[in-house]
C-alpha positions in Angstrom: 0.2 0.0 0.0 3.0 2.3 -0.1 2.7 3.0 -3.9 2.3 6.3 -4.6 -1.0 7.8 -7.0 0.5 9.6 -10.1 -1.1 13.0 -11.4 -3.4 11.6 -14.1 -5.0 8.9 -10.8 -5.6 12.1 -8.7 -7.0 14.2 -11.6 -9.7 11.3 -12.4 -10.7 11.0 -8.9 -11.2 14.5 -8.2 -13.5 14.5 -11.1 -15.5 11.4 -9.7 -15.4 13.1 -6.3 -16.9 16.2 -8.2 -19.6 14.3 -10.0 -20.5 12.6 -6.8 -20.8 15.6 -4.8 -23.2 17.3 -7.6 -25.3 14.1 -7.2 -25.0 13.8 -3.5 -26.4 17.4 -3.5 -29.4 17.0 -6.0 -30.7 14.0 -3.9 -30.2 15.6 -0.6 -33.8 16.7 -0.4 -34.8 13.3 -1.0 -32.5 12.2 1.7 -34.1 14.5 4.3 -37.6 13.9 3.5 -37.1 10.4 3.4 -35.1 10.6 7.0 -38.1 12.3 8.5 -41.0 9.9 7.3 -38.4 6.7 8.0 -35.8 7.8 11.0 -33.8 4.3 10.4 -32.9 5.6 6.8 -30.2 8.0 7.6 -28.7 6.1 10.4 -28.6 2.8 8.8 -28.4 3.3 5.2 -26.4 6.7 4.9 -24.4 7.4 7.8 -22.5 4.3 8.3 -21.2 4.5 4.8 -19.4 8.0 5.7 -18.2 6.6 9.2 -15.0 4.2 9.2 -13.6 2.3 12.4 -10.1 2.8 13.4 -7.3 0.9 12.1 -6.8 -2.8 13.4 -3.0 -4.0 12.2 -2.8 -7.8 10.8 0.0 -9.7 10.4 -0.7 -12.2 7.7 -1.8 -11.7 4.2 -5.6 -9.6 3.7 -8.4 -10.5 1.5 -11.1 -7.9 1.6 -14.5 -9.4 0.1 -17.5 -7.0 -0.7 -20.9 -8.4 -1.3 -23.6 -5.5 -2.0 -26.1 -7.4 0.1 -27.5 -10.4 1.7 -27.5 -12.7 -1.5 -24.0 -11.9 -2.3 -22.5 -12.1 1.4 -24.4 -15.7 1.7 -23.2 -16.5 -2.0 -19.3 -16.4 -0.6 -19.9 -18.5 2.8 -18.6 -21.6 1.2 -15.8 -19.9 -0.5 -14.6 -18.2 2.7 -14.5 -21.3 4.4 -12.4 -22.9 1.9 -9.8 -19.7 1.8 -9.8 -20.0 5.8 -8.8 -23.9 5.0 -6.3 -23.4 2.7 -4.7 -20.4 4.2 -5.1 -20.5 8.3 -2.7 -16.9 8.1 -4.6 -14.9 6.2 -7.4 -12.8 7.4 -11.0 -12.3 5.5 -12.4 -9.1 5.8 -15.9 -8.4 4.6 -17.8 -5.0 3.4 -21.7 -5.0 2.3 -24.1 -1.9 1.4 -27.2 -2.7 3.3 -28.3 -3.0 6.8 -29.9 -6.0 6.3 -26.4 -7.5 4.7 -24.4 -6.1 7.3 -26.5 -8.1 10.1 -26.4 -11.4 7.8 -22.9 -11.0 7.4 -22.2 -10.2 11.5 -24.0 -13.7 12.2 -22.5 -15.8 9.3 -19.0 -14.3 9.9 -18.7 -14.0 13.6 -14.8 -14.3 13.6 -14.6 -11.8 10.6 -14.0 -7.8 10.6 -17.5 -6.7 9.1 -17.7 -2.9 7.8 -19.7 -1.1 5.5 -18.6 -0.3 2.3 -17.8 3.4 1.7 -19.1 5.9 -0.2 -17.2 6.3 -3.2 -15.7 9.5 -2.5 -11.8 9.1 -2.8 -10.8 10.4 0.7 -13.3 7.7 1.8 -11.7 4.8 -0.3 -8.5 6.0 0.6 -9.4 5.6 4.2 -10.8 2.3 3.8 -7.7 0.8 2.0 -5.6 1.8 4.6 -7.9 0.5 7.0 -7.9 -2.7 5.8 -4.7 -3.1 4.0 -5.7 -5.6 1.6 -3.4 -7.8 -0.5 -6.5 -8.8 -2.6 -9.8 -7.0 -3.2 -13.0 -9.4 -4.4 -15.9 -7.8 -5.7 -18.8 -10.6 -5.3 -20.8 -11.2 -8.7 -20.5 -7.5 -9.8 -20.4 -3.8 -8.8 -18.0 -1.5 -9.9 -17.3 1.4 -7.7 -14.8 3.7 -10.0 -12.4 5.3 -7.3 -12.8 1.9 -5.5 -11.2 0.1 -8.7 -8.9 3.4 -9.6 -7.4 3.2 -6.1 -7.3 -0.3 -5.5 -5.3 -0.9 -9.0 -2.9 2.3 -8.5 -1.9 1.0 -5.2 -0.9 -2.3 -6.3 -4.1 -4.4 -4.9 -5.0 -7.5 -6.7 -8.6 -6.7 -8.2 -11.0 -9.9 -9.0 -14.7 -10.3 -9.4 -15.9 -14.0 -8.1 -19.1 -15.8 -8.8 -19.2 -12.9 -11.5 -22.6 -12.6 -13.4 -24.1 -9.6 -15.3 -27.8 -9.1 -16.0 -28.6 -7.8 -19.7 -30.2 -4.8 -18.2 -26.9 -4.3 -16.8 -24.9 -5.0 -19.3 -27.0 -2.6 -21.7 -26.6 0.1 -18.8 -22.9 -0.5 -18.8 -22.8 -0.3 -22.6 -24.7 2.9 -23.0 -21.5 4.5 -20.7 -18.9 2.1 -22.3 -16.3 5.1 -22.9 -16.2 5.8 -18.8 -16.7 2.0 -17.8 -14.2 -0.1 -20.3 -11.0 1.3 -18.7 -12.2 0.2 -15.1 -12.9 -3.5 -16.3 -9.7 -3.7 -17.9 -7.9 -2.6 -14.5 -9.6 -5.6 -12.9 -7.3 -8.7 -12.9 -9.6 -11.4 -12.8 -12.9 -12.5 -13.1 -14.4 -16.0 -12.2 -17.6 -16.1 -13.9 -20.7 -18.3 -13.8 -21.1 -18.8 -17.4 -20.2 -18.6 -21.0 -22.7 -16.0 -21.6 -21.5 -13.5 -18.7 -17.5 -14.2 -19.8 -18.9 -12.8 -23.3 -20.6 -10.1 -21.8 -17.7 -9.0 -19.7 -15.7 -9.3 -22.6 -17.7 -7.1 -24.6 -17.6 -4.6 -21.8 -13.4 -4.4 -21.8 -12.2 -7.3 -19.5 -9.3 -9.0 -21.5 -10.3 -12.5 -22.5 -7.3 -14.3 -20.9 -8.4 -12.7 -17.6 -12.1 -14.3 -17.7 -12.3 -17.8 -16.2 -15.6 -19.8 -16.4 -16.0 -21.6 -13.1 -19.6 -22.0 -12.3 -22.1 -20.5 -9.5 -20.7 -20.3 -5.9 -24.2 -20.6 -4.8 -24.4 -24.2 -5.6 -21.8 -25.2 -2.8 -23.2 -23.3 -0.3 -26.5 -25.0 -0.5 -27.7 -27.3 2.2 -26.3 -30.9 1.1 -27.5 -32.8 4.5 -30.6 -34.8 4.4 -33.4 -32.4 4.0 -35.8 -34.2 6.1 -33.8 -34.1 9.2 -33.9 -30.1 8.9 -37.6 -30.1 8.2 -37.9 -31.8 11.4 -35.9 -29.6 13.4 -37.8 -26.7 11.7 -41.0 -28.1 12.5 -40.6 -28.7 15.9 -39.4 -24.6 16.1 -43.0 -23.8 14.5 -45.1 -26.1 16.0 -45.8 -28.2 13.3 -46.5 -32.2 12.8 -45.6 -32.9 9.4 -49.3 -33.5 8.3 -50.0 -29.9 7.2 -49.7 -28.8 3.6 -47.5 -25.3 3.5 -47.6 -22.7 1.3 -44.6 -20.8 1.5 -44.0 -17.4 -0.3 -40.3 -16.2 0.1 -38.7 -12.9 -0.8 -42.0 -11.5 -1.7 -42.9 -7.7 -2.4 -46.0 -5.4 -2.3 -48.8 -7.2 -3.9 -47.7 -10.6 -4.2 -48.9 -10.9 -0.5 -52.2 -10.0 -0.9 -52.0 -12.6 -4.0 -50.7 -15.5 -1.9 -53.6 -14.4 0.9 -56.4 -14.9 -1.8 -55.3 -18.0 -2.9 -54.8 -19.4 0.7 -58.1 -18.5 1.4 -60.0 -20.2 -1.5 -57.6 -23.4 -1.0 -58.2 -23.7 2.4 -62.1 -24.3 2.2 -60.5 -27.6 0.0 -57.9 -28.3 2.3 -58.4 -27.7 5.8 -54.6 -28.7 6.9 -53.0 -25.8 4.6 -50.8 -23.1 6.4 -49.4 -20.3 4.6 -46.2 -18.4 5.6 -45.2 -15.2 4.2 -41.4 -14.1 4.2 -40.9 -10.6 2.6 -38.0 -9.4 1.0 -37.5 -6.6 3.6 -38.9 -7.5 6.9 -39.1 -4.0 7.8 -42.2 -4.5 5.7 -44.2 -6.1 8.3 -46.5 -3.7 9.7 -47.4 -3.1 5.9 -48.5 -6.5 5.6 -50.2 -6.9 9.0 -52.5 -3.9 8.0 -53.3 -6.1 4.6 -54.0 -9.0 6.4 -56.3 -6.9 9.0 -58.3 -5.6 5.9 -58.6 -9.4 4.8 -59.9 -9.7 7.9 -56.6 -12.9 8.6 -55.4 -13.7 11.8 -52.0 -14.0 11.9 -48.8 -14.4 14.0 -45.2 -13.3 14.0 -42.1 -15.4 13.6 -40.3 -13.7 16.4 -43.2 -14.7 18.6 -43.0 -18.4 18.1 -40.0 -18.9 20.2 -41.8 -18.9 23.4 -44.8 -20.8 21.9 -44.4 -22.5 19.1 -48.0 -24.3 19.4 -49.7 -20.9 18.7 -50.2 -20.6 15.1 -50.7 -24.0 13.2 -53.5 -25.5 15.1 -56.9 -25.4 13.1 -58.3 -21.9 12.7 -54.7 -21.7 11.5 -53.1 -18.1 11.4 -50.6 -16.7 8.5 -47.1 -16.8 9.9 -45.4 -13.7 8.8 -41.5 -13.8 8.9 -40.3 -10.7 10.9 -36.9 -12.2 11.1 -33.7 -12.2 9.1 -31.5 -15.3 7.9 -34.0 -18.2 8.5 -35.5 -18.2 5.2 -33.5 -21.3 4.0 -34.4 -23.4 6.8 -38.1 -22.3 6.5 -38.3 -23.6 3.0 -37.7 -27.2 4.6 -41.2 -27.3 5.6 -42.5 -26.1 2.7 -45.2 -28.2 0.2 -45.1 -25.8 -2.1 -42.6 -22.3 -2.8 -43.5 -19.2 -4.6 -40.2 -17.3 -4.8 -41.4 -13.5 -4.8 -40.1 -10.3 -7.0 -41.4 -12.5 -10.1 -45.3 -12.0 -10.4 -43.9 -8.0 -10.0 -41.2 -6.5 -12.3 -38.4 -6.7 -9.7 -36.1 -9.6 -11.5 -37.0 -12.3 -9.1 -35.0 -13.9 -6.0 -32.9 -17.0 -5.6 -34.7 -20.2 -6.5 -31.6 -22.1 -5.6 -32.3 -22.6 -1.8 -35.5 -24.3 -2.0 -34.6 -26.2 -5.1 -31.5 -27.8 -3.0 -34.0 -28.8 -0.5 -36.0 -30.6 -3.1 -39.0 -28.5 -3.1 -41.7 -27.6 -5.7 -40.9 -24.0 -7.0 -42.9 -21.5 -8.9 -42.0 -18.2 -10.1 -43.8 -15.5 -12.1 -42.7 -14.0 -15.8 -39.9 -11.5 -14.2 -37.0 -13.5 -13.2 -34.5 -11.2 -15.3 -32.2 -11.0 -12.2 -32.0 -14.6 -12.1 -32.3 -16.0 -16.1 -29.6 -18.0 -15.8 -30.5 -20.1 -12.8 -34.2 -20.7 -13.4 -33.3 -21.5 -17.0 -30.9 -24.2 -15.6 -34.0 -25.4 -13.5 -36.2 -25.1 -16.4 -33.9 -27.4 -18.6 -34.2 -30.0 -15.6 -37.8 -29.7 -15.3 -37.8 -28.6 -11.9 -39.7 -25.4 -11.9 -42.9 -23.8 -12.7 -43.6 -20.6 -14.3 -46.8 -18.8 -14.0 -48.0 -15.6 -15.7 -49.9 -14.6 -13.2 -52.0 -15.3 -9.6 -54.8 -17.3 -11.5 -52.6 -19.5 -13.5 -50.4 -20.1 -9.6 -53.5 -20.8 -8.3 -54.4 -23.3 -10.6 -51.0 -25.0 -10.5 -51.2 -24.9 -7.0 -54.2 -26.6 -6.8 -52.8 -29.5 -9.2 -50.0 -30.3 -6.8 -51.9 -30.2 -3.8 -54.0 -33.0 -5.4 -51.2 -34.9 -6.9 -48.8 -35.4 -4.1 -46.4 -38.1 -6.7 -45.8 -35.0 -9.6 -44.8 -32.9 -6.5 -42.7 -35.4 -5.4 -41.2 -36.0 -8.8 -40.4 -32.4 -9.7 -39.0 -31.9 -6.3 -36.6 -34.7 -6.9 -35.2 -33.2 -10.4 -34.6 -29.6 -8.5 -32.6 -31.5 -5.7 -30.7 -33.7 -8.3 -29.9 -31.2 -10.5 -28.4 -29.0 -7.8 -26.3 -31.7 -6.2 -24.8 -32.2 -10.0 -23.6 -28.7 -10.1 -21.4 -28.3 -7.4 -17.6 -27.2 -7.5 -17.2 -23.4 -8.4 -15.7 -23.1 -4.7 -13.0 -24.9 -5.2 -12.1 -23.8 -8.7 -12.3 -20.0 -7.7 -10.2 -20.8 -4.3 -7.4 -22.6 -6.9 -7.6 -19.0 -9.2 -7.6 -16.4 -6.6 -5.0 -18.2 -4.2 -2.9 -18.9 -7.5 -2.7 -15.4 -8.6 -2.3 -14.2 -5.2 1.0 -16.3 -4.3 2.0 -15.1 -8.1 1.4 -11.1 -7.3 3.1 -11.9 -3.9 6.6 -13.5 -5.1 6.5 -10.7 -7.9 6.4 -7.8 -5.0 8.9 -9.7 -3.4 11.6 -9.8 -6.5 10.7 -6.2 -6.9 11.7 -5.3 -3.6 15.1 -7.4 -3.7 16.0 -5.6 -6.9 15.3 -1.9 -5.2 17.1 -2.8 -2.1 20.0 -4.1 -4.4 19.7 -1.2 -6.6 
């Protein structure tokens, strides 16, 4: 980190800071209004990214891994463990952008330093690099921050993208500003991407082809690999279920989707008295909004946070709707589901992770809007392991079909689980690549230091 910056780099970063300042001033009224209406917004989303902790000295090499939010933070769990096993002397520091990502990171990686990723102002980026002192900095999936990439490269830090992917929408947006982003993509030392198609997109945006490696999806290696029934038994016990219930679970749902699921549940409940509904919103902070909606429908509910004291309080007829107001439990809750709807897909939000319920051998449904998870949805479609529906009417029809046909339900669930089991291995390949490049870079630095001393 002793390498000094050249004038051109300083000039570019000053230019970026000026743009950021103008943008910040422009959105300041929005920040102030939202902070008044929603006080945690300023405290949890804005201020932490301007406040950096004190420096902690480390002895061994340091890898800085940045994941934007919950999905990216969880995606590298097995990868982090692999790196730790290979190099116990190495420290891994994680950063994230969102409050939920930060909470999940603290829970998932209790023995690691966890920070908020700084706003991309040069003075904050410089302080963060000085704080972490990384030998390598890894971006999970992709999030290009110009000052971060520019400063890291200028300081000789090895920069990489792991579990790389780029949606069609993001790809088109980067293309529009290709003159600006192309040099940034060229500064990154390596890309470990999920598919050949993603490789082509990264290459089109300026990444050198020899730096791009197609290694698969890290998320497959993170997925549950034990006996799903053991996990289901343990989870049922916590929820007060007997195993005889039929459970519809809406995972990572958004406004508009909960209403549709509640209406479907109300009608199907008349045909299947032992039917239960679990609503797990993408953002638990929306819980008051969901409870207000349930009141309007005349539905009874109970919060997941209340079940620790009395797990038998919701599943007994007439059953209440379980609203999940906790973080980090969705993967376990999927284990008790009979049918799973993954949200953000019947409204144009792009969908969410369908791999977790697939790994548990569940019958999965999504809407047509899965543009953020196109590849994994296509993957499951190719294995006939997921159902895509156009609207809530079609969803209700397919729910009814599978509730009436348990054998078909079992077959599609088994196909999903088998497809996942066959697709693991990206963690080892990605760790091999990262550590090989880290070792090679370290040797080069030592040689250069020796030459400078001899000179």
